N, C-alpha and C positions, 0 to 999 in steps of 0.2 A: 504493500500500500504506500509505503514511503517513496518507492521509486516512481510509482505512477503519479503521486502528488507532485514530486519535484519536476517531473517531465511536464506536467500540466502548467506549472508556474513558469518554466523557462521556454516553452514552445508556444508560439502564437500562431493562429490560423492564417493561411495566405490571404492577403487583402489587397494586393497590388492589382492594377487594372488588367494585367495580362492574364489573371486567373478568372476574370469576370466575363460574362456574356455581354452582347451588345446592349440589351435592355438594362442589365445591372450597371454597365458602365455609364449609361445615360442617367440612371437614378443616382449614381455616386456623384456625377458632376453637378447634379441639381441639389445635392445634399439630402436626398430622400432615401438613400440606401438604408435598409434596416440594419441596426447594430447587431453584433453577435451576441451581446448581452444587454439586458435592460439597463444596467448601470451606466452603459456607454451612450444612452440616448439623451437627446436634449431635454426630454420631459423629466428624466431622472434628476437633472441638475436642479429643477424646481421642486420636484416632489420629495426627494430625499431629505432636504432640510426641514420640510414640513413634518415628515415622519419622525425625525429626531426630536422636534418640538413636542409632538404628541406624546412621546414616550417619556418626557420629563415630568417629574412628580408635581411640579408647580403649574403645569400647563392648563389643566382643567379649571383650576381656580382663576387663572388669568383670563381665559375665555369667558368664564362666568361673570367676572368683574366687568369685562368690556361690554358684555350684553346688558348688564345692569346699568352701566353708564349710558349706553345708547338708548335704553328704555327711558331713563330720566330725561335725556336730552329731547327725545321725541315728545314726551309728555309735557315739556315746558317750552315748546317751540310753536311756531305757526303751523307745524305739521300735526299738531295734537288731534284735530278733528279727523283728519285722514287716518291717523294711527288708531283711534277709537273705532272709526267706521270699518276699517279692515278687520279688527278683532271681532266685530259683531256681524260680519258677513256670514250668512248661513250657507253651509255646504251639505249636500245630501247624498246618500247612497241608496240605491234602489235595486232590489233583487226579487223579481216577481211581484208578489203582493206585499213584500216586506220593504219598508222605507224608513230610513234613519236620517234625520236632518238636525244638525247641530251648528251652533256658531263656531267660527274658527277658534275662539277662545276656549270653548268647551271641547273641541276636538283635541286641543293641546292639553288641557287640564285633565280630561277624562280618558283621552286616547293615548297620546304620546307618553303621558306620565304613568300609564299602566305598564309601559316597558321599563320605566324607572323603578317602579315598585316590583316588577318581575326581577330586576337585578338585585334590589334590596332583599327580596325573598330568597334568592339564590345565595347571597352572602350570609344571611342569617342561618340558612340550612347548613352551609359549609362550616361556619363557625361552630355550630352546635355539634357537628359530626367530628371534625378534625382540628378546629381552630381553638382560639382562646376560651371559647365557651363550652368546649367539649368535656372538660373536667369540671365536675360540680364545684369543687373547692376553689379551683382557679377562676371559675366563672363568677363566683359569688361576689367578689369585690367590684368588677365593672358593672354587674347587674344591679347590685344594691346602690352603687354610686349613681348609675343612670336613673334609678327609681327616685333617689333623693333629689337629683338634678331635674326631675320632672315635677315632683309634687310641690316643692317649695316655690318655684316660679309660678305655678298654677295658683297656689294659695295667695301669693302676693298680688297677682292679677285680679283675683276675685275680691280682695280687700279694696282695691281701687274702684271696682265696678259693681260692687254688691248693690243689687236693686236697680241697676241701670240697664239701658238697652244693650250695653256692650258685654253683658255677662256671658253670652254664648261664645265669646272668643277666649274662654278660659284656657284652652289647650294650646293657644298660639305660641306662648313662650316656652313650651316644654321640650322642643326638639333641638338637635344639633346638626348643622350643615357640615358634613365630614369633608366635602371638597374644599371649602374655604379653610377649615381647620388644618387639614393636612398641608394645604398650600402655604399657610403661615409657618408651619413647622419646617417645611422644606426650605423656606427662605432663611430660617435660622440655622440650617445646616448642622454642623457638628456641635452646636451649643445644646442640642437636645439629644438624648440617647434614643436608640431605636426602640427600646422597651417602652418609652413614653408614647411613641407613635402607635405601637401595638395596643397599649392600654387605652389610649383615647379612641382608637378605632373600635375596640371592643365596646367601650361606653357608647359610642355613636350607633353601633349596630343594635345594642340593647335599647337605646333611645328610639331607633326606628321601629323596633318591635312594639314598644309601648305606644308610639304614635299610630301604628297600624291598628292596634287594638282599640285605641281611643276613637279613631275615625270610624271603625266598624260598629262600635257600640253606641257612640254618642252623636254621630253626624250623619246618620241614615235618615232618609225621608220616609214617606209612606211606603211601607213594604208591600210589594207584589209577590205573594208567596208562591204563585205558580211559576213566575220567572226565576225566583230564588231556588225553587225545587229543581227546575231544569238545570241551573248552574251546578248544584251539588250532584245531580245525576251525572253530568258530564265529568265532573271532578272524580266521581267514583270510577267511571270508565278509565280515566287517566291513571288513577291509582292501580287499577287492575293491569293496565298496560305496563306499568313499572314492575308489578309483581311477576308478570309473565315474561319479562326480559325484553320488552320492546325498547329499542335504544335510538330510533330515528327521531331527531328533534322536530322534524316536519309534522309528525303525528301530534306531538305535545303542543306545538305552536298553533297548528290548525284547530284542534279541539279547544285550545286555550282561547282562541278568538271567539268561539261560540260561548265559552264561559264569560268572557268580557261583555258580549252583547247581552247575555242573560242578566248579569249584574247591573248593567246600565239600565235595563228595563225594570229591575226589581226594586229600585229605590235605595239599595245599599251602594255606596260609592263604587264605581266601576274599577278604580285602581286596586281595590282589595282583590280583584280577580288575579292580578299579576302576582301577588304574594302567594295566594293559594295554589295557583298553577305551578309556581316555582317548587312548592313542596312535593309535587308529584313527579318531578323530573329525576331520573335515576342518578345516584351519586356513586355507584359502584363501577370499578374498572372491570374490563372483560379479560385483560391479558396480564399475567404476572410480570412485574418489572424485570425480573431476572431473565425470563424467557424473551421478553421484548429486546433486552440488551443483546442477547445471543443472536436472535434472528435478524435484528437490524444490522448488527456487525457483519453477518454473513452476506446480507443484501448489498451493503456498501462495498464489501470486497468484490462481490460479483459485478457491481457497477464499474469499479476501478479496472477490473480485468478486461472489460470490453470498451474501455475508453481509448479512442484513437484521435489524438489532436489533429492530425492531418485530414481526417475525415469529418471533423466537426467545424464547419465554416458558417453555418446558418444560425438563425436566432432561436432554433429549437432542436430538441433531441431527435435524431433520426434512427438510431440503433434500436431495434425492437427489444433486444435483451435489456438494454438500459431502461427503456420505457417500462418494461415489465417489472424491473427491480424498483423503480420509483413508485409505481402503482401499489406494489406489495408493501413498500415502506409506508406509504400513506395509510393503508389499511391497518398496519401495525400501530402507527401513531394514534389512530382513532381508537384502537382497542385499549391502549394504555392510558387513555384519558377518559374520564367519565363524561356522560352527556352534560351533567351539571357544570363541570369545569369548562367544557367547550363552549357552552352557551354563555357562561359568565364572562369568559375571555372575549367572546364575540360581541357582547353587549357593552363592555367597558368604554370603548372609544365612541360609538354613536351616542351613548347616554351622556358621557362627560362632555363631548364636544358638539353635540347637535341637540339632543332632547332637553337637557337641563338649561343650556343657554337660551333655547327658544322659549322655554317656560319662563325664564327670567325676563326675556325681552317682552313677553306678553303680559307679565304680571307685576313687574317691578316699576312700571311707569306710573309715577304719582306726581301730580302737580304740587310743587313745593310752595305751600302757602300756610299761613298761621290761622286762616279763617276757620278751617275745619278742626282746630285743636282747642276748641272751647266746648263746654258741656260734656256730653257723652263721648264725643270724639277725642277730646283732650284726655279723659279718663282712660279710654282705650289705649291711646298712644303711651301715656305715662305708665299704665299697668304693664304693657309689653316691655318698655325700656327698663323699668324696675325689675321685672321678672327675669329678663335675659342678662342684665348687667349685674344685678345684686342677687336675685333668687337662684339663678342657675349655678353660679360658682359656690354660693353659700350652701345650697342643698347638696351639691356634689361633694364639697369639702367635709361637711358635717357627717354625711353617710360614710365617706371613706375613713375619716378619723375614728368614727364609732367602730367600724369593722376592724381596723388595725389595733385600736386600743383594747378591744375585747379579746383579741387573739384569734378571731375567726378568720383573719386574712392578714397578709403582709404586702407592703408595696412591692411592685416589680423590681427586679435586680437593676441597679443603676439609676433608679428614680428616687429623687429626694422630695421632701415636702415643698421645696421651692418650685420644683417641676410641676407638682400636683396643683399648686396654687395658680401658676401661669396657665397650665392646661385647662383648669376649671373655668378660667375666664374665656379661653378660646372656645370652650363648649357653649358659651353664650352667643356664638354666631349662629343664629337660628336660620335665617334666610330661606332657603328653598322650602323646607318642610313647614316653616312658620307661615310663609306666603300661601302655601297650599292649604293649610288649616284655616287661615284667615278667609280665604275665598269660600271655603265650605261653611264657615260660621256666619259670615256677614253677607254673602251673595255679592251683589253689586250696589254700591251706594256710598254715602259719605263716611260711614264707619269703616268700610273696607279701605278707603283712602287714608283714614287716620291710622288704621292698623299697619298699612304699608309704610307710612312715615315712621311709626314707632319701630318697626322691624328693621328698616334701613339704618336708623340712628343707633339702635341698640347693637346691631351686628357690627357696625363700624366701631362703636365705642368698646365693645367687648373684645373684638379682634385687636384693636390698638393696645388696650391694657394688657392683654395676654402676651402680645408680642414684646412689649417693653419689659414686662416682668421676666420673661424667659431670656431676653437678650442680656439681662444683668447676671444670669447664671454663667459661671465660667465654662469654657468648652469641655466636652465630655472627657477628653483624655487627661485633663488636669484636675478632675474632680474626685479622685479616688478616696481621699480622706473625707471630703464633704458627703459623699454618697453614704459612707458607712456611719457617719455621726450626725447627719442632719436631722434624722428622724428616728424615734424609737421604734424599732421593728419588732412585732410580736413573733415569738417562736411558734412554729406549728405544733399543735398538741400531739402527743404520741398516740 
């Protein structure tokens, strides 16, 4: 294999005009001749930097921030009427006697966001099976911390709005926007340990689970039990598909679309369908990793044995034996990955760079004005700001301290209390889920605009405070003494 690899690196395919036919020579002179490899094309020069940007950990947060800024600019410019008119344009789908007609805003909030919740459901299921939440004792700390970080801000919000029209928005300050939170942590770089990122991610996933339950239980409309029965009937079919070893994602996504329509007609928010469908998708691998390694190695050796640099001058493989090896290798790769992993990996980029930014563009546009911040509107905004900036970190810290102090859990390795305090404020960045719950709670009107103002102000304030606190913590490699002495860690009971 080493000989074939070195030969591949030192031998280049013939590319001079004397080896080309008349048509190829004409294409070469015009600059239209296909490249031997995609990386050599002009398009690659543009696309490859974009791919590198997408795979950076801060990129999702950057795109989300740009979409938010654009929404604010549109809502506070002469284009505001056109912006609102576009969001309230109705778009319909018809299939035989069935017709579904929703505004563009509802297609985004009920349709596109169902894919966001599908990804959330996949992440929750993965974490419960093999992640930070898979071990009951290890999961206890982030779950209890998330619970404290949900209950305290909700209580503070209710205190501001008790008896007023804004009471229905009590769940708005409960959630955490993990994209923005991890984006801030990525900017801080080596000043925060990896274990803090894992801890905050586990808290955010537990937060998402709480938010999903709250939406399902408290923000449902008038329930159509026939449609709901259809939804759970199809979910039962999907569960049986999983049980009998069906692994084709097309089956789950196709029937999942039926579940989504049924939930949409049932009165229970349609995005819950995404979470429930995620739980039916298989998480088991079909091929043992050791067997995969042996068979994949044999296929690569087979590929190298039949590699002939002099015969490979075009932009694609022409040797049938190599094509066969590649096809078998693809099947092996599919077998060593579970359908859950494949779908989760496939959804990350479109959700982070398309769906969530579109949601922000459609929902973060609020006219910046003090007029709506009096009376009930003012109490809604202040309740959200106090809930996210004060209640969220306070609840999270109190719950974490109680767990550690009681000996029921200990802080993750390398995480000090200074990290926990800074991270707790970052969890006050509610944004995406807060906007989503606000839209469910207030519909469209003045209170929704006040809630959006509060969410934007609170998320900005919490993010800035968290960033400044964590920036004051020395870089990870110089904190050995601090990590061991900064906080009293409870020993695990025997």
